[in-house]
C-alpha positions in Angstrom: -6.5 16.8 8.8 -6.8 13.5 7.1 -5.9 10.3 9.0 -3.4 8.1 7.3 -3.9 4.4 7.5 -0.5 2.7 7.7 -1.9 -0.8 8.2 -2.2 -3.3 5.4 -5.4 -5.3 5.3 -3.7 -8.6 5.4 -1.6 -7.8 8.4 -4.7 -7.1 10.5 -5.4 -10.9 10.5 -1.9 -11.6 11.9 -2.5 -9.5 15.0 -3.7 -11.0 18.3 -3.7 -14.4 19.8 -6.2 -15.9 17.3 -3.4 -16.1 14.8 -1.2 -18.1 17.2 -4.1 -20.4 18.3 -5.3 -20.9 14.7 -8.9 -20.0 15.6 -11.0 -18.0 13.2 -10.6 -14.2 13.5 -13.7 -12.0 13.6 -12.9 -10.0 10.5 -14.0 -11.0 7.1 -10.4 -10.7 5.8 -9.3 -13.1 8.5 -11.9 -15.7 7.4 -10.6 -15.4 3.9 -7.0 -15.8 5.1 -7.9 -18.8 7.3 -8.9 -20.9 4.3 -6.3 -19.6 1.9 -3.0 -21.2 1.1 0.4 -19.4 1.0 0.4 -19.0 -2.7 -3.0 -17.3 -2.7 -2.0 -14.9 0.1 1.2 -14.1 -1.7 -0.6 -13.4 -5.0 -3.1 -11.2 -3.2 -0.3 -9.2 -1.6 1.4 -8.8 -4.9 -1.8 -7.5 -6.5 -2.2 -5.1 -3.6 1.3 -3.8 -4.1 0.7 -3.4 -7.9 -2.6 -1.5 -7.2 -0.8 0.8 -4.7 1.9 1.6 -7.3 -0.7 2.3 -10.0 -2.7 4.5 -7.6 0.5 6.5 -6.8 1.2 6.9 -10.5 -2.3 8.1 -11.2 -2.2 10.6 -8.4 1.2 12.0 -9.6 -0.1 12.3 -13.1 -3.3 14.1 -12.0 -1.2 16.5 -9.9 1.1 17.2 -12.8 -2.0 17.9 -15.0 -3.4 20.3 -12.3 -6.4 18.1 -11.6 -5.3 17.3 -8.1 -4.0 19.9 -5.7 -2.9 17.9 -2.7 0.9 17.6 -3.0 1.2 16.0 0.5 -1.3 13.3 -0.4 0.6 12.6 -3.6 3.9 12.3 -1.8 2.3 10.0 0.9 0.9 7.8 -1.8 4.3 7.5 -3.5 6.0 6.7 -0.2 3.3 4.0 0.5 4.0 2.5 -2.9 7.8 2.6 -2.4 7.5 1.0 1.1 5.1 -1.7 -0.2 7.6 -2.5 -3.0 10.6 -2.6 -0.7 8.7 -4.9 1.7 7.8 -7.2 -1.1 11.4 -7.2 -2.3 12.6 -8.1 1.2 10.1 -10.9 1.5 11.2 -12.3 -1.8 14.9 -12.1 -0.7 14.0 -14.0 2.5 12.1 -16.7 0.6 14.9 -17.2 -1.8 17.4 -17.4 1.0 15.3 -20.0 2.8 14.9 -22.0 -0.4 18.6 -22.0 -1.0 19.3 -23.0 2.6 16.9 -26.0 2.2 18.4 -27.0 -1.1 21.9 -26.9 0.3 21.1 -29.1 3.3 22.9 -32.5 3.2 20.6 -35.5 2.9 
């Protein structure tokens, strides 16, 4: 049976004490995250969500055309895309809420 990877590549760098102590993680993705700013990380995550959605769409189309026979794999890919989009939407909502809270603070 195929193993399903439920971890996002960017969240691997957030694990462990190296994130809290701001030391460089051993992984290559962690090195890239260490020098990247918030906008770059956010853009990278949005690109990953878009690619996940496109992959799920391609898998569904290939299943409909009879080129791909793994219905479970197609459904898992669609659920991954849905979950990635919902997570992105919740992050956006939290960012907007934080921005509005900051803008409404008395000076």
